[in-house]
N, C-alpha and C positions, 0 to 999 in steps of 0.2 A: 607583761605578756611578751612572748617571743613569737617568731614567725610560725613555728610549728603550732603553737597554741592558737594563733590567729586563724590558721587554716582549719582548725576544728570548729570554728564558729559557723553559723549558717546564714546570717543576714548581713549582706555587704552593700555599701554605697560607694560606687566609683565616681569620683569627682574629676571631671576632665572632658575631653572631646571624645565621646563614645560613638560618634557617628562616622568619623573619618577613619576608614580602614587602615590608614598608614600610622595612626596614633596608638600609643601604648594603652591608653584608656580603653579604646575600642577592643584591643586584643585581650586585655584583662577582663573586661565585662563579658565578652563572649566565651572566654575559657571558663570563667566562673559559672556561667549559665550552662555550658556543656557538661560541667561536673555537678549540676543540679543544686547549686547554691541559689539562695534567694537574693536577687540583685536589683538595685535601682541605680539610675544614672543621673548625676547632677552636673550641670554645665551647659550641655546642648539639649538634653531631653527635659529634665526638670530644671527649673531656674534656681531652686533653693533646697538645701538639706531639709528645711522645715516642711517641704512638700512630700517627703517620703512617707508612705502610708503603712509602714511596719516598724517594729522596734529594731534599732540598728545595733549590730554587734561591732562591725568594723567600718570605719570611714577610710577609704583609700584615696589619698591625695595624689592625683596624677595630672596636675594642672600647674600653670604658671604660679609661682609663689605669691605674687601680689593678689591674683584672683582667688587663690586658695585661702589666704588670710582673710580676705573680705567675706568669703562664704563661712568661714569658721566663726568670725565675729558676729555674723547675723544668725547663726545657728542657735536654736532653742531646744533641740532634741538631745536626748541622752544617747550615749554609745559606750561601748566597752573599751575600744582602743582605736587609735588612728595609725594607719600605715602611711608613711611618707615615702613615696617612690623616689628613686634617683632623679634629680633635676627639679623636683617639686619642693625641695627644702630651701629654707632661707634662715638667716639669723633672726629675722622678725617673727617668723612662724614658731621657731623653737622657743624664743623668749615669751611669746604669747602663751604657748602651751604650758611652759614651766610656771609662769606667773599665775595661770588659772588652774594649775594642778591637773591638767588633762593628760591622760596616758597616751603614749605614742612610742612607735619604733620607726627607725629608718631602715626600710627593707624593700623587697620587691615581691609582689604577689605572684608574678609569673614564675619566679624561682620557687615560691611556696607551693604553687600548683604542681610543679614538676617533682618536688621532693616529697610532698606529703599528700 
């Protein structure tokens, strides 16, 4: 899946600090909501991806890589793709995703919202 295809999905989970207006997770969550995507927030609002009460299309990692990896390892829900935002990537996350054959792209949803 590429960024254009990701933006055609409907159900997003933003993983990061979605409460602090200065954080990118906050901006991403609110811009997705403004464009009428279905959005849940994990990190400051929900504590686990497993608490999301809808089928997930896109997991957006906009969080410290150590915390992101922990949440991924605890996750039991299915999803179509992960978007790893700049700064949320790490060798450990990429290794975990590859070993578990989990689909991902390294990209930015803010860019996707502007382009598509």
